[in-house]
N, C-alpha and C positions, 0 to 999 in steps of 0.2 A: 361083198361091193360099196354096199353103200354108210355102210358102220365105215368107211375106211377112210370115206370121204366127207363122212361127218367128224372122224376126227381130225381125219387134216384143215377140214378149217376152224375146229375149234384152239389145236394147238398153233393156229398161226394165225387167230385171233385172239388171241391171249396173247402172244408178243405182238403185235399189234393194239395192245393193251398198252404195254412193259413197256416199249418205248414213249408210248402217251408216255408211264405215268416218271420214264426216267429225262423226258424236254422239259416239261413243268413244273420236274425237283430241283432241275436242273436254272433252270431262270429263278425259278424266284430265290436262289440259292444269290443267284447274279444280280439279282433287284437285293437281299439286305447288303450285299459285297457293298453296290451302289448309295445305296440310305448313308452304310455306316460311314460311310468315304462322307457322304455333303456334311452329316453332320457336323466330322470333322472341321470341315472348309468353314463351318461358320463358327467354329469354334473361336477357330485363328483368325 
């Protein structure tokens, strides 16, 4: 029973880390896009 609970906690922790990484990557991609737009607007 303890092994089952431990496995469930590890799986849910891994899923949580995956979601956090996806959010960080998405925010980074949005920031890159904003920087590109800012540089293009400064050139014009």
